[in-house]
Every structure is written in structure tokens, then in C-alpha cells.
A tleap script that builds the chain and sets N, CA, C and O, in Angstrom:
source leaprc.protein.ff14SB
mol = sequence {
  NPHE GLU TYR ASN GLN ASN LEU THR PHE ASN
  SER ASP LYS THR GLY TYR ASP PHE THR TYR
  ILE GLY ASP HIE SER PRO PHE THR TRP ASP
  LEU SER ASN ASN VAL ILE SER PHE THR HIE
  SER LYS TYR GLY ASN VAL LYS ALA TRP ILE
  LYS ASP ASP LYS LEU SER PHE LYS ALA THR
  TYR GLY ASP GLY SER ILE ALA ILE TYR GLU
  TYR LYS ARG VAL CASN
}
set mol.1.N position { 30.569 -149.166 -197.212 }
set mol.1.CA position { 31.745 -149.204 -196.521 }
set mol.1.C position { 33.175 -147.766 -197.238 }
set mol.1.O position { 33.328 -147.254 -198.347 }
set mol.2.N position { 33.720 -147.652 -196.254 }
set mol.2.CA position { 35.350 -146.793 -196.931 }
set mol.2.C position { 36.194 -147.794 -198.524 }
set mol.2.O position { 37.093 -147.354 -199.241 }
set mol.3.N position { 35.680 -148.808 -198.610 }
set mol.3.CA position { 36.458 -149.939 -199.856 }
set mol.3.C position { 35.216 -149.560 -200.804 }
set mol.3.O position { 34.969 -150.472 -201.594 }
set mol.4.N position { 34.504 -148.618 -200.906 }
set mol.4.CA position { 33.518 -149.030 -201.944 }
set mol.4.C position { 34.353 -148.697 -203.633 }
set mol.4.O position { 34.158 -149.254 -204.714 }
set mol.5.N position { 35.441 -147.410 -203.207 }
set mol.5.CA position { 36.078 -147.475 -204.529 }
set mol.5.C position { 36.960 -149.018 -205.017 }
set mol.5.O position { 37.528 -149.124 -206.105 }
set mol.6.N position { 36.933 -149.761 -204.312 }
set mol.6.CA position { 38.151 -151.064 -204.390 }
set mol.6.C position { 36.985 -152.231 -204.760 }
set mol.6.O position { 37.424 -153.298 -205.190 }
set mol.7.N position { 35.508 -152.084 -204.614 }
set mol.7.CA position { 35.348 -153.632 -205.244 }
set mol.7.C position { 34.608 -152.647 -206.263 }
set mol.7.O position { 34.071 -151.539 -206.299 }
set mol.8.N position { 35.011 -154.080 -207.311 }
set mol.8.CA position { 34.338 -154.317 -208.759 }
set mol.8.C position { 33.107 -155.574 -208.646 }
set mol.8.O position { 33.138 -156.745 -208.265 }
set mol.9.N position { 32.415 -154.995 -208.993 }
set mol.9.CA position { 31.297 -156.503 -209.704 }
set mol.9.C position { 31.511 -156.363 -211.503 }
set mol.9.O position { 31.547 -155.529 -212.407 }
set mol.10.N position { 31.604 -157.650 -211.266 }
set mol.10.CA position { 31.756 -158.070 -212.814 }
set mol.10.C position { 30.666 -159.214 -212.854 }
set mol.10.O position { 30.143 -159.708 -211.855 }
set mol.11.N position { 30.386 -159.585 -214.278 }
set mol.11.CA position { 29.764 -161.262 -214.971 }
set mol.11.C position { 29.562 -161.131 -216.208 }
set mol.11.O position { 29.083 -160.292 -216.971 }
set mol.12.N position { 30.236 -162.585 -216.269 }
set mol.12.CA position { 30.498 -163.088 -217.565 }
set mol.12.C position { 29.809 -164.198 -217.472 }
set mol.12.O position { 29.132 -164.458 -216.477 }
set mol.13.N position { 29.939 -165.197 -218.800 }
set mol.13.CA position { 28.879 -165.896 -218.762 }
set mol.13.C position { 28.810 -167.150 -218.317 }
set mol.13.O position { 28.136 -168.049 -218.819 }
set mol.14.N position { 29.779 -167.249 -217.002 }
set mol.14.CA position { 30.120 -168.361 -216.206 }
set mol.14.C position { 29.330 -167.791 -214.622 }
set mol.14.O position { 29.311 -168.597 -213.691 }
set mol.15.N position { 28.959 -166.948 -214.504 }
set mol.15.CA position { 28.431 -166.289 -213.301 }
set mol.15.C position { 28.774 -164.816 -212.961 }
set mol.15.O position { 28.552 -164.061 -213.907 }
set mol.16.N position { 29.223 -164.265 -211.930 }
set mol.16.CA position { 29.771 -163.127 -211.179 }
set mol.16.C position { 31.245 -163.066 -211.045 }
set mol.16.O position { 31.848 -164.126 -211.212 }
set mol.17.N position { 31.766 -162.244 -210.834 }
set mol.17.CA position { 33.164 -162.344 -210.335 }
set mol.17.C position { 32.993 -160.960 -209.264 }
set mol.17.O position { 32.423 -159.919 -209.589 }
set mol.18.N position { 33.471 -161.162 -208.260 }
set mol.18.CA position { 33.633 -160.539 -207.217 }
set mol.18.C position { 34.891 -160.499 -206.479 }
set mol.18.O position { 35.323 -161.318 -205.667 }
set mol.19.N position { 35.769 -158.641 -207.192 }
set mol.19.CA position { 37.099 -158.656 -206.230 }
set mol.19.C position { 36.647 -157.582 -204.783 }
set mol.19.O position { 35.854 -156.663 -204.990 }
set mol.20.N position { 36.995 -157.714 -203.923 }
set mol.20.CA position { 36.984 -157.205 -202.993 }
set mol.20.C position { 38.769 -156.194 -201.999 }
set mol.20.O position { 39.546 -156.500 -201.095 }
set mol.21.N position { 38.645 -155.424 -202.600 }
set mol.21.CA position { 40.455 -154.922 -202.153 }
set mol.21.C position { 40.325 -153.944 -200.407 }
set mol.21.O position { 39.851 -152.809 -200.336 }
set mol.22.N position { 40.699 -154.493 -199.560 }
set mol.22.CA position { 40.325 -153.711 -198.283 }
set mol.22.C position { 40.785 -154.675 -197.430 }
set mol.22.O position { 41.317 -155.675 -197.913 }
set mol.23.N position { 40.640 -154.515 -195.875 }
set mol.23.CA position { 40.772 -155.093 -194.740 }
set mol.23.C position { 40.167 -156.201 -193.974 }
set mol.23.O position { 39.759 -156.066 -192.820 }
set mol.24.N position { 40.120 -157.291 -194.643 }
set mol.24.CA position { 40.045 -158.680 -194.976 }
set mol.24.C position { 39.661 -159.471 -194.727 }
set mol.24.O position { 38.528 -159.246 -195.155 }
set mol.25.N position { 39.566 -161.134 -194.001 }
set mol.25.CA position { 39.758 -162.284 -194.275 }
set mol.25.C position { 39.778 -162.571 -196.200 }
set mol.25.O position { 39.530 -161.785 -197.114 }
set mol.26.N position { 40.163 -163.950 -196.215 }
set mol.26.CA position { 39.545 -164.276 -197.690 }
set mol.26.C position { 37.927 -164.208 -197.644 }
set mol.26.O position { 37.491 -164.324 -196.499 }
set mol.27.N position { 37.016 -164.056 -198.580 }
set mol.27.CA position { 35.467 -164.144 -197.963 }
set mol.27.C position { 35.617 -165.403 -199.305 }
set mol.27.O position { 36.322 -165.546 -200.304 }
set mol.28.N position { 34.489 -166.164 -198.614 }
set mol.28.CA position { 33.667 -166.953 -198.896 }
set mol.28.C position { 32.043 -166.455 -200.503 }
set mol.28.O position { 31.419 -165.422 -200.745 }
set mol.29.N position { 32.043 -167.267 -200.866 }
set mol.29.CA position { 30.593 -166.715 -201.826 }
set mol.29.C position { 29.581 -168.895 -202.558 }
set mol.29.O position { 30.041 -170.025 -202.716 }
set mol.30.N position { 28.668 -168.479 -202.666 }
set mol.30.CA position { 27.911 -169.605 -202.851 }
set mol.30.C position { 26.828 -169.259 -204.257 }
set mol.30.O position { 25.734 -168.733 -204.056 }
set mol.31.N position { 27.036 -169.423 -204.889 }
set mol.31.CA position { 26.982 -168.568 -206.271 }
set mol.31.C position { 25.125 -169.369 -205.891 }
set mol.31.O position { 24.211 -168.545 -205.942 }
set mol.32.N position { 24.776 -170.661 -205.596 }
set mol.32.CA position { 23.458 -170.873 -205.783 }
set mol.32.C position { 22.492 -170.290 -205.276 }
set mol.32.O position { 21.336 -170.218 -205.692 }
set mol.33.N position { 23.091 -169.734 -204.095 }
set mol.33.CA position { 22.190 -169.275 -203.389 }
set mol.33.C position { 22.726 -166.520 -202.875 }
set mol.33.O position { 22.462 -165.557 -202.154 }
set mol.34.N position { 23.564 -167.047 -204.102 }
set mol.34.CA position { 23.954 -165.176 -204.656 }
set mol.34.C position { 24.235 -164.723 -203.449 }
set mol.34.O position { 23.663 -163.690 -203.101 }
set mol.35.N position { 25.361 -165.506 -202.337 }
set mol.35.CA position { 25.852 -165.408 -201.088 }
set mol.35.C position { 26.684 -165.394 -200.832 }
set mol.35.O position { 27.396 -166.389 -200.971 }
set mol.36.N position { 27.193 -164.093 -200.218 }
set mol.36.CA position { 28.721 -164.289 -199.845 }
set mol.36.C position { 28.482 -163.591 -198.868 }
set mol.36.O position { 27.543 -162.807 -198.736 }
set mol.37.N position { 29.887 -164.000 -197.624 }
set mol.37.CA position { 31.007 -164.032 -196.572 }
set mol.37.C position { 31.845 -163.499 -196.294 }
set mol.37.O position { 32.765 -163.846 -197.035 }
set mol.38.N position { 32.192 -162.700 -195.530 }
set mol.38.CA position { 33.898 -162.599 -194.982 }
set mol.38.C position { 33.470 -162.034 -193.374 }
set mol.38.O position { 32.380 -161.892 -192.820 }
set mol.39.N position { 34.913 -161.792 -192.926 }
set mol.39.CA position { 35.041 -161.008 -191.689 }
set mol.39.C position { 36.001 -160.442 -191.810 }
set mol.39.O position { 37.115 -160.836 -192.157 }
set mol.40.N position { 35.288 -158.512 -191.257 }
set mol.40.CA position { 36.534 -158.136 -191.772 }
set mol.40.C position { 37.007 -157.560 -189.890 }
set mol.40.O position { 36.546 -157.832 -188.781 }
set mol.41.N position { 37.635 -157.068 -190.169 }
set mol.41.CA position { 38.711 -156.399 -188.813 }
set mol.41.C position { 38.280 -155.345 -188.130 }
set mol.41.O position { 38.517 -155.165 -186.936 }
set mol.42.N position { 37.364 -154.294 -189.141 }
set mol.42.CA position { 36.673 -153.282 -188.468 }
set mol.42.C position { 34.855 -153.806 -187.910 }
set mol.42.O position { 34.147 -153.723 -186.906 }
set mol.43.N position { 34.776 -154.435 -189.548 }
set mol.43.CA position { 33.086 -154.720 -189.424 }
set mol.43.C position { 32.253 -155.715 -189.109 }
set mol.43.O position { 31.054 -155.960 -188.977 }
set mol.44.N position { 33.455 -156.266 -189.025 }
set mol.44.CA position { 33.010 -157.706 -188.159 }
set mol.44.C position { 32.854 -158.733 -189.173 }
set mol.44.O position { 33.546 -158.976 -190.161 }
set mol.45.N position { 31.536 -159.426 -188.614 }
set mol.45.CA position { 30.992 -160.744 -189.949 }
set mol.45.C position { 29.946 -160.251 -190.508 }
set mol.45.O position { 28.910 -159.922 -189.930 }
set mol.46.N position { 30.229 -160.169 -191.900 }
set mol.46.CA position { 29.685 -159.292 -192.804 }
set mol.46.C position { 29.132 -160.657 -194.156 }
set mol.46.O position { 29.813 -161.490 -194.754 }
set mol.47.N position { 27.925 -160.410 -194.202 }
set mol.47.CA position { 27.406 -161.056 -195.726 }
set mol.47.C position { 27.448 -160.274 -196.943 }
set mol.47.O position { 27.794 -159.097 -196.843 }
set mol.48.N position { 27.025 -160.943 -198.546 }
set mol.48.CA position { 26.865 -159.774 -199.051 }
set mol.48.C position { 25.332 -160.883 -200.324 }
set mol.48.O position { 25.088 -162.055 -200.612 }
set mol.49.N position { 24.794 -159.559 -200.623 }
set mol.49.CA position { 23.633 -160.949 -201.133 }
set mol.49.C position { 23.522 -160.147 -202.893 }
set mol.49.O position { 24.036 -159.053 -203.123 }
set mol.50.N position { 22.997 -160.709 -203.625 }
set mol.50.CA position { 22.695 -160.341 -205.074 }
set mol.50.C position { 21.676 -160.545 -204.994 }
set mol.50.O position { 21.274 -161.518 -204.356 }
set mol.51.N position { 20.454 -159.271 -205.931 }
set mol.51.CA position { 19.488 -159.077 -206.063 }
set mol.51.C position { 18.961 -158.229 -206.986 }
set mol.51.O position { 19.146 -157.029 -206.783 }
set mol.52.N position { 18.244 -158.615 -208.119 }
set mol.52.CA position { 17.786 -157.073 -208.994 }
set mol.52.C position { 19.661 -156.941 -209.743 }
set mol.52.O position { 19.703 -156.564 -210.914 }
set mol.53.N position { 20.657 -157.164 -209.238 }
set mol.53.CA position { 21.727 -156.614 -210.048 }
set mol.53.C position { 22.259 -155.695 -209.388 }
set mol.53.O position { 22.984 -154.872 -209.947 }
set mol.54.N position { 21.970 -155.649 -207.902 }
set mol.54.CA position { 22.978 -155.459 -206.797 }
set mol.54.C position { 23.328 -156.331 -205.206 }
set mol.54.O position { 22.903 -157.198 -204.443 }
set mol.55.N position { 24.126 -155.609 -205.367 }
set mol.55.CA position { 25.729 -156.422 -204.108 }
set mol.55.C position { 25.174 -155.829 -203.496 }
set mol.55.O position { 24.936 -154.675 -203.854 }
set mol.56.N position { 24.644 -156.370 -202.148 }
set mol.56.CA position { 24.278 -155.750 -200.523 }
set mol.56.C position { 25.290 -156.305 -200.003 }
set mol.56.O position { 25.708 -157.463 -200.034 }
set mol.57.N position { 25.894 -154.719 -199.183 }
set mol.57.CA position { 26.475 -156.272 -198.206 }
set mol.57.C position { 26.275 -155.510 -196.980 }
set mol.57.O position { 26.508 -154.308 -196.857 }
set mol.58.N position { 25.640 -156.622 -195.707 }
set mol.58.CA position { 25.552 -156.575 -194.569 }
set mol.58.C position { 26.535 -156.635 -193.442 }
set mol.58.O position { 27.126 -157.683 -193.180 }
set mol.59.N position { 26.789 -155.092 -192.510 }
set mol.59.CA position { 27.710 -155.461 -191.756 }
set mol.59.C position { 27.267 -155.419 -190.338 }
set mol.59.O position { 26.396 -154.633 -189.966 }
set mol.60.N position { 27.988 -156.438 -189.372 }
set mol.60.CA position { 27.316 -156.323 -188.038 }
set mol.60.C position { 28.790 -155.750 -187.008 }
set mol.60.O position { 29.913 -156.238 -186.879 }
set mol.61.N position { 28.353 -154.920 -186.603 }
set mol.61.CA position { 29.554 -153.738 -186.116 }
set mol.61.C position { 29.314 -155.000 -184.615 }
set mol.61.O position { 28.602 -155.957 -184.310 }
set mol.62.N position { 30.733 -153.967 -183.923 }
set mol.62.CA position { 31.582 -154.721 -182.783 }
set mol.62.C position { 29.836 -154.561 -181.665 }
set mol.62.O position { 29.259 -155.461 -181.055 }
set mol.63.N position { 29.431 -152.983 -181.794 }
set mol.63.CA position { 28.673 -152.895 -181.059 }
set mol.63.C position { 27.356 -153.848 -180.873 }
set mol.63.O position { 26.995 -154.036 -179.711 }
set mol.64.N position { 26.590 -154.480 -181.955 }
set mol.64.CA position { 25.751 -155.812 -181.961 }
set mol.64.C position { 24.959 -154.839 -183.735 }
set mol.64.O position { 24.484 -155.288 -184.779 }
set mol.65.N position { 25.268 -153.068 -183.083 }
set mol.65.CA position { 24.268 -152.221 -184.657 }
set mol.65.C position { 24.410 -153.327 -186.031 }
set mol.65.O position { 25.136 -154.294 -186.262 }
set mol.66.N position { 23.335 -152.638 -186.767 }
set mol.66.CA position { 23.899 -153.685 -187.803 }
set mol.66.C position { 23.699 -152.686 -189.045 }
set mol.66.O position { 22.809 -151.865 -188.822 }
set mol.67.N position { 24.355 -152.552 -190.389 }
set mol.67.CA position { 24.209 -151.432 -191.138 }
set mol.67.C position { 23.941 -151.951 -192.728 }
set mol.67.O position { 24.283 -153.124 -192.577 }
set mol.68.N position { 23.620 -151.866 -193.913 }
set mol.68.CA position { 23.738 -152.221 -195.209 }
set mol.68.C position { 23.845 -151.444 -196.588 }
set mol.68.O position { 23.110 -150.653 -197.178 }
set mol.69.N position { 24.734 -151.855 -196.772 }
set mol.69.CA position { 25.933 -150.902 -197.830 }
set mol.69.C position { 25.134 -151.440 -199.427 }
set mol.69.O position { 25.130 -152.658 -199.607 }
set mol.70.N position { 24.523 -150.602 -200.471 }
set mol.70.CA position { 24.675 -152.061 -201.678 }
set mol.70.C position { 25.148 -151.008 -202.876 }
set mol.70.O position { 24.525 -149.969 -203.093 }
set mol.71.N position { 26.352 -151.417 -203.640 }
set mol.71.CA position { 26.255 -151.207 -204.634 }
set mol.71.C position { 25.590 -152.215 -205.559 }
set mol.71.O position { 25.355 -153.417 -205.426 }
set mol.72.N position { 25.247 -150.910 -207.027 }
set mol.72.CA position { 24.254 -151.230 -208.072 }
set mol.72.C position { 25.816 -151.886 -209.260 }
set mol.72.O position { 26.988 -151.513 -209.304 }
set mol.73.N position { 25.116 -152.876 -209.983 }
set mol.73.CA position { 26.166 -153.831 -211.003 }
set mol.73.C position { 26.708 -152.260 -211.666 }
set mol.73.O position { 26.292 -151.115 -211.486 }
set mol.74.N position { 27.798 -152.810 -212.482 }
set mol.74.CA position { 28.550 -151.660 -213.230 }
set mol.74.C position { 28.170 -151.416 -214.514 }
set mol.74.O position { 27.904 -150.347 -215.063 }
set mol.75.N position { 28.180 -153.149 -215.159 }
set mol.75.CA position { 28.162 -153.222 -216.335 }
set mol.75.C position { 27.703 -154.709 -216.795 }
set mol.75.O position { 27.622 -154.988 -217.992 }
savepdb mol mol.pdb
quit
């Protein structure tokens, strides 16, 4: 994503805290399944998941192509 610098990925005793600043509708998350999803005006339906301390986004573009972006946990 172009918004890489605006994504913060934090964790505390209660779980994970995500802040995504950009052009998107409010995202929803299900920490029991470690899944986040939201609709982005440019990237379409976006899902994210947590694995091995990495936050991964799966973006489906308007033409149907799919791209995956990964963010490592900062701290």
C-alpha cells in the first residue's frame, strides 16, 4: 500500500491494536480469527490477517487481480 507509513501495528496485554490512516471505510476485525477486513475505494475489498507477528493485507483490485502486502510487527 502507499499508506505503509500510516499503518501502525501495536500489541498490548489485551491483544492487537491496529490503526490504518487512509482512504477507506471503517474496518472491522475479529481477533479470535486474527482477521481484519475493510473496503478501500481504490483497492476494493481488503482482508488482513495476523501470522508469525506479521500483518498481511490481501487486496482485490477492480480488474479482479489480487495482491498481498505484508507488514512486520514493529514492537
